[in-house]
C-alpha positions as CSV (number, residue, x, y, z in Angstrom):
1,M,0.0,0.0,0.0
2,K,2.8,2.4,0.9
3,K,4.5,1.7,-2.4
4,F,1.3,2.6,-4.2
5,L,1.0,5.9,-2.4
6,I,4.6,6.7,-3.2
7,V,4.0,6.0,-6.9
8,L,1.0,8.4,-7.0
9,A,3.0,11.1,-5.3
10,L,5.9,10.7,-7.6
11,A,3.6,10.8,-10.6
12,S,2.1,14.1,-9.4
13,V,5.5,15.7,-8.8
14,S,6.9,14.6,-12.1
15,L,4.0,16.0,-14.1
16,T,4.1,19.3,-12.2
17,S,7.8,19.7,-12.9
18,M,6.9,20.0,-16.5
19,A,4.5,22.9,-15.8
20,Q,5.4,26.4,-16.8
21,D,8.0,28.2,-14.7
22,E,6.3,31.2,-13.3
23,E,7.6,34.5,-12.2
24,P,6.9,35.4,-8.5
25,T,3.4,36.8,-8.1
26,L,2.7,39.8,-5.9
27,K,-0.2,38.9,-3.5
28,Y,-3.2,41.2,-3.6
29,S,-6.8,41.2,-2.7
30,V,-9.4,40.3,-5.3
31,A,-13.0,41.5,-5.6
32,T,-15.8,39.1,-4.9
33,N,-17.6,37.9,-8.0
34,S,-21.3,37.3,-8.5
35,F,-22.9,34.0,-7.6
36,W,-23.1,33.0,-11.3
37,S,-19.3,33.5,-11.8
38,N,-16.5,30.9,-11.5
39,W,-18.6,27.8,-12.0
40,F,-17.0,24.8,-13.7
41,V,-17.8,21.3,-14.9
42,Q,-15.5,18.3,-15.1
43,A,-15.4,15.0,-16.9
44,N,-12.8,12.3,-16.3
45,F,-11.8,8.8,-17.3
46,A,-11.1,6.9,-14.1
47,Y,-8.9,4.0,-13.1
48,S,-9.5,2.5,-9.7
49,A,-7.7,-0.1,-7.5
50,F,-9.8,-1.7,-4.8
51,Y,-8.7,-3.1,-1.4
52,S,-11.6,-4.8,0.5
53,N,-12.4,-5.8,4.1
54,E,-12.7,-9.4,2.8
55,E,-9.0,-9.7,2.0
56,K,-7.8,-8.7,5.5
57,H,-6.5,-12.1,6.3
58,E,-5.3,-13.0,2.8
59,S,-1.9,-12.5,1.2
60,F,-3.1,-11.1,-2.1
61,D,-0.7,-9.1,-4.2
62,K,-1.1,-5.4,-3.3
63,S,-0.2,-4.1,-6.7
64,P,-2.9,-1.7,-8.0
65,L,-2.3,-3.0,-11.5
66,K,-3.6,-6.5,-10.8
67,D,-6.6,-7.4,-12.9
68,F,-8.5,-8.7,-9.8
69,R,-8.3,-5.2,-8.2
70,R,-8.6,-2.7,-11.0
71,G,-11.8,-1.1,-12.3
72,L,-12.5,1.4,-15.1
73,G,-15.1,4.0,-15.3
74,F,-15.8,7.7,-15.4
75,S,-16.6,10.7,-13.2
76,V,-18.4,14.0,-13.7
77,A,-18.5,17.0,-11.4
78,I,-20.0,20.5,-11.1
79,G,-18.5,23.0,-8.8
80,K,-17.9,26.7,-8.0
81,W,-14.9,28.7,-6.7
82,F,-16.1,31.2,-4.0
83,T,-12.6,32.7,-3.8
84,P,-9.4,31.9,-5.8
85,G,-8.5,29.5,-3.1
86,I,-11.7,27.9,-1.8
87,G,-14.4,26.0,-3.7
88,L,-16.9,23.2,-3.6
89,R,-17.8,20.5,-6.1
90,T,-20.4,17.7,-6.3
91,K,-18.8,14.7,-7.9
92,F,-20.3,11.5,-9.2
93,N,-18.3,8.3,-10.1
94,A,-19.7,5.2,-11.8
95,M,-17.7,2.2,-12.9
96,D,-17.0,-1.5,-12.8
97,G,-15.5,-2.3,-9.5
98,K,-13.9,-5.3,-7.8
99,S,-14.8,-6.9,-4.5
100,V,-11.4,-8.5,-4.0
101,I,-12.7,-11.6,-2.3
102,T,-10.4,-13.8,-4.5
103,T,-7.7,-13.4,-7.1
104,D,-10.3,-14.3,-9.8
105,A,-11.1,-11.1,-11.6
106,D,-14.5,-12.4,-12.9
107,K,-15.7,-13.4,-9.5
108,N,-14.7,-10.1,-8.0
109,K,-16.7,-8.0,-10.5
110,I,-19.3,-5.5,-9.1
111,K,-21.1,-2.4,-10.3
112,Y,-21.1,0.7,-8.1
113,W,-21.6,4.4,-8.0
114,N,-20.2,7.1,-5.6
115,L,-21.7,10.5,-5.0
116,Q,-19.8,13.1,-2.9
117,E,-19.6,16.7,-1.9
118,Q,-16.0,17.8,-1.8
119,A,-14.2,21.0,-0.5
120,L,-11.4,22.2,-2.7
121,L,-8.4,24.2,-1.5
122,N,-6.3,25.8,-4.3
123,L,-2.9,26.0,-2.5
124,S,-1.3,27.6,-5.5
125,N,-3.5,30.6,-5.1
126,L,-3.6,30.5,-1.3
127,L,0.1,30.4,-0.8
128,C,1.5,32.0,-3.9
129,G,-1.1,34.6,-4.7
130,Y,-3.7,34.6,-7.5
131,N,-2.2,34.6,-11.0
132,E,-4.5,34.6,-14.0
133,S,-1.8,33.2,-16.3
134,R,-0.7,30.4,-13.9
135,V,-0.5,27.0,-15.8
136,W,-0.5,24.5,-12.9
137,N,-2.8,24.6,-9.9
138,F,-2.3,22.3,-7.0
139,I,-5.6,21.6,-5.3
140,P,-6.0,19.2,-2.3
141,Y,-9.6,18.2,-1.5
142,F,-11.6,16.2,1.0
143,G,-15.3,15.2,1.0
144,V,-18.1,13.0,2.2
145,G,-20.9,11.2,0.5
146,I,-22.6,7.9,-0.2
147,A,-21.6,4.9,-2.2
148,R,-23.9,2.1,-3.6
149,N,-22.9,-1.4,-4.6
150,C,-25.4,-2.1,-7.3
151,S,-24.5,-5.7,-7.5
152,Y,-25.4,-6.5,-3.9
153,N,-27.7,-3.5,-3.2
154,T,-25.6,-2.2,-0.3
155,Y,-25.0,1.4,0.7
156,E,-22.3,2.9,2.8
157,L,-21.2,6.4,3.9
158,V,-17.9,7.2,2.2
159,G,-15.1,9.8,2.9
160,S,-12.5,10.9,0.4
161,A,-9.3,12.9,0.2
162,G,-7.0,13.6,-2.8
163,I,-5.1,16.0,-5.0
164,L,-6.5,17.6,-8.1
165,N,-3.9,19.0,-10.5
166,T,-5.2,21.3,-13.2
167,F,-3.1,22.4,-16.2
168,K,-4.4,25.4,-18.0
169,V,-4.9,25.1,-21.8
170,S,-6.9,28.3,-22.2
171,K,-9.1,30.7,-20.2
172,R,-12.0,28.2,-20.4
173,V,-10.3,24.8,-20.5
174,A,-7.8,22.9,-18.3
175,I,-6.5,19.3,-18.2
176,N,-7.2,17.4,-14.9
177,L,-5.0,14.8,-13.1
178,D,-7.0,13.7,-10.0
179,L,-5.5,11.3,-7.5
180,G,-7.9,10.2,-4.8
181,Y,-8.4,7.9,-1.8
182,N,-11.9,6.6,-0.7
183,L,-12.8,4.9,2.6
184,C,-16.1,3.4,3.6
185,G,-17.6,0.9,6.0
186,D,-17.0,-2.8,5.8
187,D,-20.5,-3.7,4.4
188,F,-20.1,-1.8,1.1
189,E,-18.9,-4.7,-1.0
190,G,-21.5,-7.1,0.3
191,M,-19.3,-10.1,0.1
192,E,-19.6,-11.1,3.8
193,W,-23.3,-11.5,3.3
194,A,-23.0,-13.1,-0.2
195,W,-20.3,-15.6,0.8
196,G,-21.5,-16.3,4.3
197,R,-18.2,-15.3,5.8
198,N,-17.8,-14.0,9.4
199,L,-14.9,-11.6,9.0
200,D,-13.5,-9.0,11.4
201,A,-14.8,-5.6,10.8
202,A,-12.5,-3.4,8.7
203,H,-12.9,-0.8,6.0
204,D,-13.3,-1.1,2.3
205,R,-11.2,1.4,0.3
206,W,-10.1,2.2,-3.2
207,F,-7.7,4.5,-4.9
208,T,-8.5,6.4,-8.1
209,A,-6.4,8.0,-10.8
210,E,-8.4,10.2,-13.2
211,V,-7.6,12.1,-16.3
212,G,-10.0,14.5,-18.0
213,L,-11.0,18.1,-18.6
214,T,-12.3,21.1,-16.7
215,L,-14.6,23.6,-18.5
216,N,-15.0,27.0,-16.8
217,L,-18.4,28.6,-17.0
218,G,-19.3,32.3,-16.8
219,K,-16.7,34.7,-15.6
220,A,-13.6,32.6,-14.9
221,T,-11.2,35.2,-13.6
222,W,-10.9,37.5,-10.5
223,N,-10.4,41.2,-10.6
224,K,-8.0,43.1,-8.3
225,V,-9.6,45.2,-5.7
226,P,-9.6,48.8,-7.0
227,D,-6.6,50.9,-5.9
228,V,-8.2,53.6,-3.8
229,D,-5.0,55.7,-3.7
230,A,-4.8,55.6,-7.6
231,I,-8.5,56.8,-7.8
232,K,-7.7,59.6,-5.4
233,A,-4.7,60.6,-7.4
234,L,-6.8,60.7,-10.6
235,S,-9.4,62.8,-8.9
236,Q,-6.7,65.1,-7.6
237,S,-5.2,65.5,-11.1
238,Q,-8.7,66.6,-12.4
239,I,-9.0,69.1,-9.6
240,D,-5.5,70.4,-10.4
241,A,-6.5,70.8,-14.0
242,L,-9.6,72.9,-13.0
243,K,-7.4,75.0,-10.7
244,A,-5.0,75.6,-13.5
245,Q,-7.9,76.7,-15.8
246,L,-9.1,79.1,-13.1
247,A,-5.6,80.5,-12.6
248,D,-5.3,81.1,-16.3
249,A,-8.7,82.8,-16.4
250,N,-7.8,85.0,-13.4
251,A,-4.5,86.0,-15.0
252,E,-6.3,86.9,-18.2
253,N,-8.9,88.9,-16.3
254,D,-6.1,90.8,-14.6
255,R,-4.4,91.4,-17.9
256,L,-7.6,92.8,-19.5
257,K,-8.3,95.0,-16.5
258,N,-4.8,96.5,-16.9
259,M,-5.3,96.9,-20.6
260,L,-8.6,98.7,-20.2
261,A,-7.3,100.9,-17.5
262,N,-4.3,102.0,-19.6
263,Q,-6.0,102.5,-23.0
264,P,-8.3,105.2,-24.2
265,K,-11.9,104.3,-24.8
266,A,-11.5,104.5,-28.5
267,E,-9.2,101.5,-28.3
268,V,-11.7,99.3,-26.5
269,P,-12.6,97.4,-29.7
270,Q,-8.9,96.6,-30.1
271,S,-8.8,95.2,-26.5
272,V,-11.7,92.9,-27.5
273,K,-9.6,91.7,-30.4
274,E,-6.7,91.1,-28.1
275,F,-9.0,89.1,-25.8
276,I,-9.9,86.8,-28.7
277,T,-6.3,86.3,-29.5
278,T,-5.1,85.4,-26.0
279,P,-4.0,81.8,-25.4
280,V,-6.5,79.1,-24.5
281,S,-5.2,76.3,-22.4
282,V,-5.9,72.6,-22.7
283,F,-4.7,70.4,-19.7
284,F,-3.3,66.9,-19.5
285,N,-2.7,64.5,-16.6
286,L,0.7,63.5,-15.5
287,D,2.8,61.9,-18.4
288,K,-0.3,61.7,-20.6
289,T,-1.0,62.9,-24.1
290,E,-4.8,62.4,-23.9
291,I,-6.8,65.6,-23.0
292,A,-7.8,65.4,-19.3
293,E,-11.1,67.3,-19.8
294,L,-12.8,67.4,-23.2
295,K,-14.7,70.5,-22.1
296,D,-11.4,72.4,-22.5
297,L,-12.0,72.1,-26.3
298,V,-15.1,74.3,-26.0
299,N,-12.9,77.4,-25.8
300,V,-10.6,76.0,-28.4
301,Q,-13.5,75.6,-30.8
302,A,-14.5,79.2,-30.3
303,L,-11.0,80.3,-31.1
304,A,-10.9,78.0,-34.2
305,K,-14.1,79.6,-35.4
306,Y,-12.7,83.1,-35.0
307,A,-9.5,82.1,-36.8
308,I,-11.5,80.6,-39.8
309,E,-13.7,83.6,-40.1
310,N,-10.8,86.1,-40.0
311,N,-8.3,83.9,-42.0
312,N,-5.9,83.9,-39.0
313,N,-3.0,81.5,-38.3
314,L,-2.9,79.6,-35.0
315,L,0.0,78.7,-32.8
316,V,-0.2,75.6,-30.6
317,T,2.4,75.4,-27.8
318,G,3.0,72.2,-25.8
319,Y,4.4,72.1,-22.2
320,A,5.3,69.6,-19.6
321,D,6.1,70.1,-15.9
322,S,9.8,70.3,-15.1
323,A,9.4,68.4,-11.8
324,T,8.9,65.0,-13.3
325,G,10.7,63.2,-16.2
326,S,14.0,64.0,-17.9
327,P,14.4,67.0,-20.1
328,A,14.5,64.8,-23.2
329,H,11.3,63.0,-22.2
330,N,9.5,66.2,-21.4
331,Q,10.5,67.7,-24.7
332,V,9.0,64.7,-26.6
333,L,5.9,64.8,-24.3
334,S,5.3,68.5,-25.0
335,E,5.6,67.9,-28.7
336,K,3.0,65.1,-28.5
337,R,0.7,67.4,-26.5
338,A,1.0,70.2,-29.1
339,K,0.3,67.7,-31.9
340,R,-2.7,66.3,-30.0
341,V,-4.4,69.7,-29.8
342,A,-3.4,70.6,-33.4
343,D,-5.2,67.4,-34.6
344,E,-8.3,68.6,-32.8
345,L,-8.1,72.0,-34.6
346,V,-7.9,70.2,-38.0
347,K,-11.1,68.3,-37.0
348,M,-12.7,71.6,-36.2
349,G,-12.1,72.8,-39.8
350,V,-8.9,74.8,-39.4
351,A,-6.5,74.2,-42.4
352,E,-3.4,72.3,-41.4
353,S,-1.3,74.9,-43.2
354,K,-2.8,77.6,-40.8
355,I,-1.5,75.8,-37.7
356,S,2.1,76.1,-36.3
357,Q,3.4,74.0,-33.5
358,E,6.1,74.4,-30.9
359,A,7.2,72.5,-27.8
360,M,8.7,74.2,-24.7
361,G,9.6,70.9,-22.9
362,G,9.5,70.9,-19.1
363,V,8.7,74.3,-17.5
364,D,7.9,75.8,-14.2
365,I,5.8,78.8,-15.3
366,L,2.7,78.2,-13.2
367,S,2.2,77.1,-9.6
368,P,1.5,74.4,-8.5
369,I,3.7,72.6,-10.9
370,S,0.8,70.4,-12.2
371,Y,-0.7,73.5,-14.0
372,N,2.2,73.3,-16.5
373,R,0.9,70.0,-18.0
374,R,-0.9,71.7,-20.9
375,A,-0.9,73.0,-24.4
376,T,-2.0,76.5,-25.4
377,V,-3.7,77.8,-28.6
378,Q,-3.5,81.4,-29.7
379,V,-3.9,83.5,-32.8
380,K,-0.5,84.0,-34.4
381,E,0.2,87.7,-35.2
């Protein structure tokens, strides 16, 4: 018996050694999925080796490969993972079995089925952290249920323990290698009653080796718990962009007030023209070239309309903040930001030949520093 257990253990280790070498996985919390997520079904071809109460005082060969012990059949199961590491499955086995009352395989034949509820522990996820791309998962299990010997119409409670190895083929499909041990009461095989023997009470047991497939149903993966700090940082960047817009508007208002205060009334129309030609800012998040707030383009569109109606040229200037990134990186970033806004002007109807672009790289013009992550549009004199 010990040799048989050693063989099963070595078989499991040898197969897992062929599994993909994985990079270390950082452990993190995952969000709970809905009830209908992470279900699976399994179907396996099963090989069993039986060891009965009736052979207790016999010197039968213990090899699981002996014809008078072995049985062939199948198993099916349906289950659900409640977390990446804990699940349940309902498993049904049915096959030809052996009572092992003699070494005559024909006399030992029985028909039986075995229905169990089993708890699954995915140690790969519990100990190493959840990894969606992991190839091999090592899953010990234990369960209880009922077994019926159909040949002698006997029932017994049965317990089980084993190791389920799954090898990922795709997101939905995995190959199973299931090694199990089943233990039940001494009346399961019915041979004491059938043969009229008065034997010492012991347990009937059998080992199984199963190969098959797992099919994952519904959502088969787990999402990382949202990073609250990252969400706060994103919200802060949007607030910073609004503050930068407000700072630009206040600066422009101050400039206009000074202009109006220092110019005669006759030149007021000219000040209106100057207002139209002042820069309009479009803001970006840290190290991004996508516009942070599309509503920034409302003012750009008004300026584009003015330029089209008056046949003016436009200048787009890109900036980055000097506090982050290297000068070379900031130069490229400011160029991309200028081009991004220039592309929007073309979509608004401004001829490409009427648009000039320049990039100022990393600057520290506005405070706080985040206000410098922008591009400006103005009428080119």
